[in-house]
N, C-alpha and C positions, 0 to 999 in steps of 0.2 A: 472611539478610543481616545484616551487622553493624549496630549502632546500634539506635535505637528509632524507626523511621519512623512518622509519623502516616498512617494509612490513609484515603484518601478514602472517603466514605460509599458512593459508587457501586461500589466493588469489594468490598463486603460482600454476601453472599448475601441477596437480598430474601426477606421472609417469604412464606408462602403467601398468594396473593391480595393483591398489592401495591395501593396506592392507584391510583385511575384516573389515567392520564396525560391531559393535555389534548389533544384532537384538533386537528390543524392544517389550515389551508387553504393549499394550496401552488400557487396559480395565479400570481399576480404579487405577490411580497413582497420588499421590500428586505432584503438580508442584515443591514443595520445594525439591523433591528427584530426579529430572531428572538429568541425567548424562551429564551436559553441556560440561564438559571437553573432552568428547569423540568425539565431532564434532566441537567444537568451536575453533577458533584460539586463540593462546596466543601471546602476543606482546613481542618479544625478548627485553630484557633490560628494561622492564617496571619498575622493582624494582629500578634500578639505575637512571632512568630518571624521575620518578614521582615527586620526591622532587623538582628538578629544574623547571620542567614544571608547577608544581602547583603554584609556586610563581613568575614565570617569568613575566616581565613587558615589554610592547612594547615601542619603542621610542615614543617621544612626537608626537601627531597627528596621530598615527597609532594604529592599533589593533594587537593583536596576533590572527592569523587565522590558523585553521587546517582543512583539508578536508580528507574524507575517503569514501570508497565504498566497499560493499560486496554483495554476492549473497544470495537471500532469496527464491530460487526456491524450491518448495516442490515436492512430488512424481509425476512423469510424467505419471502415469498410475493408474487407479482405485481409485482415490481420489476425493471425492465430491468437486465441484467447488463452490466458495463463491460469493455471490452477487445476483444471480437470484433465488436462493433457489429452483432449480429444482433437484429433487432426482436422475433423470436419467442423469444429466449433470456431468459426471466424466471425469477426465483428461485422455488424450490419445495422449500425445506428447507435444512438446514445439515449440513455434514460437519465442518469444522474452523474454529472461529471465528477471524476475523481480529482482530488486536490492534495496538495502538500501544505501542511501547516507547521510552522516553526516557532519556537520560543527560545529566547536567549535570557538566561538568568545570570546575574552577576552580583557578587557580594564578597567582601573581605579580600579584594584584589584578585579573585578568581571568577571564572565564568564557564558556563556550559551551554551547549545547544541541544535542545530536544526537538526532533523533527519527526512528524508522523506523515507517512505517505499512504494514500488510499490506493495502493497497488497490491500485488499478490505477495511479493517478497522484496526485501532489500538485498539484491545480489551484490557480490563483492565488486563487480564491474561498476555498478552505480555508486557504491561507497567510495571507490577509488576516484571515479570521475568527479563526484561532489567535492571531495577533499582537495583534489588537484585544482579545481576552479576556486575554491575558498582560499587556498594558499596564494593563488595568483592575485586575488582581490585584496586579501587581508594579511598577507604574510603569515607569521606564526601565531596569529591571534586565535584561529580556529583550527584544531588539529585532530588527529585520530583520538587523542586522549580525551578531549572535552566536547566532541561532537557525537551524539547518539542519533542514529537514523533507524527508524522502525516502521513496520508496515502493518496496515489493518488486515491484510490477507484476504482482500476481495478476490473472488474467482470469476469476476465479470469484467476484466480489464485486459488490455493488450499485453501479449507476451513478446519475448525476443530481446529483452534488455541484458540477458545474462551472457557471460563468457564461458558458461559451463554447458557442455553438450547435452547432458541429461535433461536440462530445463529448456533447451531450444529444439528438442527432437520433434515434438508435435507442432511446433511453430514453423518448422522447416528452415531454421537458421536464425542468425543474429539480425535484428531489425534496428537499423540506425535511428529511424524516426522515433521508435519507442524509447530507446536508450536516451536520445536527446531530450524527449519530453520529460522523462523522470529526472535526469540530472539537472536540466535547466530549471524545471519547476521547483525542485528542492533548493537549488542555489538561490533562485529568486526569492523564495519564502524566507530563507535564512538571512539573505541580504536585507530584505525588508524589515525583518525582526531586529537586525543589528541597527539599522537606521532609526528604528522606532524606540530604542532604549529610553526609558524614563523611570523615575522612582515609582515604586509600587510595593504593595504588601501581598503576601501569600497566605492562604489558609488551607489546611489539610483536613478533608472530610471523608467519612466512610459510611457506607450503607450496605444493604444486601439485596440481591435480586435472584429470585428462585424460579422464575418462569420464562427465562430467555436462553436456557441451555439445557442439554441432557447429555448424559455420558453415553457416547456411541460405542464404547468398548468396555462395558461393565464386566464382562467375563475376565478381562485382563486386570481391571481395577480391583476386582475381588481377590486376586492373588496376593495383594499387598498385605503386610502385617496389620493386625487389628488397630494398632495405634495410629497408623496412617489413614485407614478407612474411617476411623472415628472423627478425624479432623474434617471430613466431608460427609456428613450423615446422609445426604441425598445423592451421594456420588457425583456432585457438581461443586464447583467453586463459586459460591454466591457473592464473593467480595467485590464491592464497588468502591474504588478509591478515586478521590478527586483532589486536584490542586486548583484552587480558584484564585484568580489574579485581580487585584483591585488597584486602580490608579485614580488619584484625585477623588476618592470617595465613591467611585463607580466601578462596577465589575467590568473588566476589559476582556476577559477570556477565561478559559478553563481547559484542563486536561482530565479526562476520565479513563480509568483503566477497568476493564472487565473481560473475563475469559469466555468468549464464545466464538466459534468459527464464523467468519464473514461470508457465509455460503447459503443465504436464503435464496439467492438466484441460482438456478440449476444449470446443468451442462447442456440443456436444450435452449437456453437463452442466448441471444446474439447481440443484445444491446449492452453497450458499455455502462457499467453501474458501479458506484462505490458501496452498494449493498447496505446491510442493516446499520453498520457503524457510520456509513456516509449519511444515511437518513437522520440518525441521531444528531450528527454535527450540523446538517442542514436545518433541522428543526430549531436548534439553538440560534444559529446565525441568521438564517433567512426569516424564519417565522417569528422568533422572539425578539430579535434585535434589528430586524429590517435590513440586514446585509444584502446588497445587490452586487453580485460578483463582478459585473461588467462596469460598475461605477468607479472603481479605483480603490481608494483606501478603505479597508475593512474596519468597521467600528467594533467588531467582536470576533474573536477566533476561538472555536471550540473543537478540540481534537478528541477522538475516541480511540484509545490505544488498546492493544492486546496485552495479555500476560501469558499464563500457561494454558493455552487453549487447545492443546494437542488432541485431547479426547472429548472436547466440548463441542457439541453440535447445536445449531439453532433450530434444526428440523425436529421439532418436539415429538413427532410420530415416528422418528427414526427411519424416515424415507425422504429422498430428495424432494423438496418443494412441498412437504406435508407437515403441517403443524406450525402455527395454530390453525391455518386454513389449508385449502388445497391450491391456493393461488400464490405464485412466487412473489408477485409484486405486493400483494397484501401482507404476506409473511415478512417481507423486507421492511415494510412500514411498521408492522406491529412489533417485531423484535427490536427494531430501531427505536420505536417510541418507548418501549419498556426500559431500554438503556438510558434514553433521554430523561424519563421520569425519575429513574434511580439516581441519575447524576444530580438532579435538583435536590433529592433527599440528602445526598451526601454533602452537597454544598451547604445546605441548611444546618448540618451538624459539624461544620468546619471549625477548626481551632487554629489560631495564628501560628505561623511557622517562623522559627528564628532564622535570621539571615546567615546561612552557611552553605558554601558551595565547594565541592571537591570532585575529583574523578581520577580513576586509574584505568589503564588499558594495556593489553598485550595480545600477542598471537600465540596460539598453541597448535601443535600438530596432533589432531585427534586420531590419526592412524597409528600413532606410536607413542603412547603414554603409559608409563609404568605407574600403576595405581597402588598406593599404600594400603595395607590390610585394614586400617581403621575406617576406610571408606567403602569397603566391600562387605556385603551382607554375610558372606561365609567367613569373614575374618582372615582371609588369605590374600597376599598380593596378587594382582592380576594385570593384564595388559589390554589395551584397546587393539583394534584390528584395522587393516585397510578396508576401504568402503566397499560394501556389497549390499544389494537389494534382495530381500526375500521374496518367495513366491507370492505371499499374500499381498505384497505391494502391487502386483500386476492387476489383481482384482479390484483394487481401490477400496475406498471407504464406501460401502454400500449405502450408508446412511446419508452421505453427502454427494458422492459421485465417484467414478473411476479415477485412478491415480496414474502415476508414472509406471513405466516409460512409454509415452506415446500412445496410450491406448485405452481400449483396444483400437488399433487402426482398422477402419472399416474394410471388410473383405473386398478384394479387388482394387483397393486404393493404393497407389504407389507412394512410397515415402522416399524422395530423392536424398534426403539426409542420411537414411540408412544405406541407400545405394552407395553413397560416397564414403561413409565411415565404417560400414559393415554392421552386421546384425549383432546387437549387444548380448543376445541370449546365447551364452556359451558356457561350457562346463567350468566350474571353479576348481583350482588345484586343491589337493587334499589338505595342504597346510592352511589355506584360507577357510575351507569348510570347517576345519577343527577350531580355528580362531573365532569363527562366527557362530558356532554351535550354540543352541539347537536350531539356528536358522537354516532353512533349505534355500540355498543361494540360487536365485534366478538370473541375476546380472552382476558380475564382478566389476563394478564401476571403476575401481582403482586400477584394474589391469587392462582397460580398453585403450586402443589406439585412437587418435595419435597422441593423446594425453589423457590422464584420468578424467572421467566424465563429470566428476563432482570435486569440489575443493576439499582438501584435508587440513590445510593450514587456515585456521579461522580465528576471528577476534573474540575476546571476552572483555567485558568492561563493567566497572561499577561507577555509577554516577550518584552523587549526593546532592539533593536539593532540600535544605533544611532538615527536617526529621524524616525525610523519605529517602530510601536507598533503592536504586534500580540495578539489579544484577542482569546485565544485558548479554544475550547470546543469539546466534543466528540459527535457531531451530524452533520446532514446535514441541514444547515440553508438555507432557501430560500433567494433570493437576498434582499428582503425587510426586512426580519428578520435580516439578517446580517447588513443591513444599520442601523437599529435601535440600535443594539448593538454598532456599530461603533460610531454612534452619541453620545451615552451615555458615552463611554470611552473617545472620543475626547473632549467632553464638560468638563468632570471631570479633564482631564489632561491639558486642555487649549491649545490643538494643533489642527492643521487643520485636517479635516475629512480624507483626502487622506493619512495622516500619520498613520492611524489605519486600519488594515485589520482584518476581521473575519477569524481566522484560524480554519476551521472546521476539522472534522475527526481526532481530536487530543486527545491522551492519554486515550481514552475510546470510547465506542459507545453505543448510545441509540436511534438510528434512527433519526427522523426528528424534526425540529423546524420551525413552521410557525408563521405568525402573527395571532392574534386573529381573524381578519377579514378573512384571508385565511382559518383558521381552521373551520370557520362556513360553508364553502362550502363542507367540507369533501371530497375533492379529495384525491388521493393517499397520498400526502404529509401531509394533515391534519389528515387523518386516522392514519398515522404513527407518528404523534406527540403524543407520548405515555402518557405524563403526563398532558394532558388536555389543555384547551383553554388558560390558563395563563402561559404556559411554557415560552414563550418568555418574557413577563413582568418579570417573576422571573429571567431570565437570565439578563435582563437589570438592575434590581435592584442589583443582586450579582456582576455583572461586574462593576457597579458604585462603589460599596463598595471596590472592589479589586483595581480599578483605583485610588480611594482616598488614599488607603494605599500606593500604588506605588508613588503617587505624594508627600506624606508627609513623606515617609520613615518609616511608621508605621508597626510594626510586624503584621502578619495575623495569626490567629489561624488556625491550620490544618483542623479543622472541624471534622465531623463524620468519623469514620474509614470505608473504603470500605470493602466489604465482600470478603471472600476467599472461593471459592467452589472447590478448586483444588482436594479435597478428594472425591468429589461426581461426578466424570466424567466418565460415561460409554462410551464404544466404541463398536459398533456392526458391525464393518467392520473386517472380518477375515483377518489375514495376509496371503500373498501369500506363498504357499508351495514351495517345490523343483521345479526347472525348468525342462522341458522336451524338448528334441530335436526332430526334424522331423526324421523319419526313413531314414537312409542312409546319414545323414548330421551331421557334428560336429558343436558345438556352435561357432558362429562367421562366419559361412559359408555365402558367398554372394549368396543369392537366386535369385536376379535379378541384373545382372551386368550393369554398365553404358554402353552407346553406345561407340563405338571406338573413336568418335570425336564429338565435339559440337562447334557451332559457338558462338561467344560472343553475349550476349543478350538473349540466350536461357536457358533452364533449364536442368541440369544434374540430374540423379536419380540413386539410388541404394537401395537394400533391403537386410537385413541381418537376419540370425537366431540369436536371441538375448536372453536376460534374463529380468526378471521383474524389471522395474526401481525402485520399492520400496526396492529392495535388496541393492541398492546403488543409491540414487538420484543424486549423482555426483554434489552436490552443490559446487560452485567455481571451477567446472570442466566442462566437456562436454561429450556428447555421440558420437560426431562426429567431426573429423577434415577433412577439405579439404586441401590436400597437393599438392604443386607444386615442381617439380624437378628443383633445382637451383644449378648449379655448382656441380652436382653429389650428392647433399644433398636434402632430402625431407624436405620441410619447410611448416609449417601451414600458410595458407593464408585466411582461413575462418573456422568457426566452428559453431556447433549448439549453440544456444543462441543469435546469431546475426540475423539481419533482413533477410538476403538473404538465410538463411538455415532454413528449416522446418523439424522437426522430428515428424513422425506419428507412434504411437504404436498400434499394434493390437494383438489379442490373438487367438490361435487355440487350440483346445482340445488336450490333457487334460490340459497342463500348458505350452504351447509353446508361446514365445514372438517373434513377428516379428517387426523389427525396419526398417522403410522406411525413407529415407532422400532425400530431393531435395535441389538443390543449384541453385539459380538464378544467372547465370554468369553475372557479371557486364559488361556493354558495353565497359568499359575502361580496362577490365582485360587483363593482359599480356598473350600472347599466350604461349603454352608450354605443357609439360607432367604433368598430374594430377592423383590423386587417392583419394578415400574415405577411411578413417580409422575410424572404429567404436570401441567404448569402452563400456563395461558393466561388471557386476558381477553377476554370477549365483549362486544360492543356490543348493548344491548337496544333495543327499539323506541322508547324514550324518549331515546335518545342517551347513556345512561349505561353506563360500563364495569362489568362484573360479573366477579369472579374465577371461574375454571374450575379445578377440581381433579379429576383422574382417578387412580384407584389400581387397578392390575391385581390379578388373583389372584396369590397367592404361588407361587413355583416353587423347586425345588431345583437347585443346582449340585453335581454329584457327580463 
């Protein structure tokens, strides 16, 4: 990467045996009191550089562009996983570490932040936490208006970062470690991008990709008018859009948008993974540009963002883990590689972007919007409704995996969250049933105690970067729903349709948005459109209002204040206690040694007596290094967190952790002497953290 970025401390490789991290109590704790400084990076010199960077201007015809990256991996053991809402799907290792990638674009005296998190959703709790810390560091430079946070929607990551009960139900409550990892990682990435600001140019490219998605709800799609269906001849959105960043004549990074669910990994998987979009980013950064995440400054940052992926599945055979192959790891790689290849094609077709930046933002109350007749298919004014889930939501998306709420909870398994808050399955009053018709209501989220289980006051935003406009909202829009919002924004701004993208999964989360016609079918997506049949018309109306303000430079009122339930967050997951060793073994002992030698293209394996990963999740670090002996020195050549290394955790009574690692030896790997080195931190009987170091026998790669 051009320039001389200041690297946050947290992205440097930690030394063997890092200092003990303070343990947290995560029962009921206000978000405003979390100790961000204990695990978040601080940017050296930020006080000295903020003034200059805040007012810097690029040369004529250029942008100021900054890029940053950080780790958002949560606990690798016994943490409920987010996305499929299966209570028994908890973490038990790591495959491909999820990361946050941030870009700061500045031109004409304005700037925006675009940040992509490889998590499941951007909850409002995380949005608030990130903006609170940005305000502390940067004052009013980065605000709700000019910061856009979006998620890749991986279903193989830790859950529990929300302050919304519906999304913590299967996780068994709010998880402070997960919240901290996401907030701190996003802030670190944005701070690094801020410090990295330097002159650069942008190009906007487009391509099409037809074999990385399939419409998982075509019966609903087919209910749309012919003009809408004609826009998507294959019932998929094939559009690939890229913004490529060049500095000092060299490509420094890119953002790629493509609509497909990030669900190649199934609900049977227990390894943390950034899934197919994470593989695409990894292929650009690690494989193409030699990025080694533990080394510090990144020389290239590639983000793969969503658009309107609500009905787009990567499971091409319309079954979980099926298509193109029957192996979820292979599917993750193949679907990711197809997005990676399409991004190259889009970059090759790129055209220069003029330096222009702008943004508008407000909150709307989706439970109570009067929608003008011009936005309603029937041509009559209508209203949205308080949130409720339909019966089909409980069955989940059978093409990808079961959905909310909580289930199914396995028979005979107790959910203390439900014991405390009460069963959400209750009859809906007649007035709500009428307002939500034809939905058969299963869960009246808006009426549940102690507060509505999902947010109703949510943000909308439009961000301009040159010739590209992002209409951002916190939901999963189907492709036709996204098309209608894009048409509304493009018409208001007077720009071509392909200059507007629906940026889903942004700044908040309230499940799905379908067209009214799709809603009537009450498939999974329609049942998950919580605010009723006229949710999309309400969005079309409000985005039209926002686009008009952007076009005219009119100030937009912030709207109703979003709720803060940080003080009402129970957690029913007990923290792990002191670690125990196996009789006759020391912590770090190699229980299964690697073979004396391996051929290239095979898999090496070792197993260690370890410690519970919750004691130190090793964010921006690793649990394993693969080292090669080079000129008498051991050098890291691979590590946990990368594609070729898998970490599997298991537990033996009473509290013994086993860490198993495999390394897929690349066919082109140099021959030589190798070893595995394992890092962890154990909790002793006095409540103190002690470093664990395990070193395997040496082995040859030949």
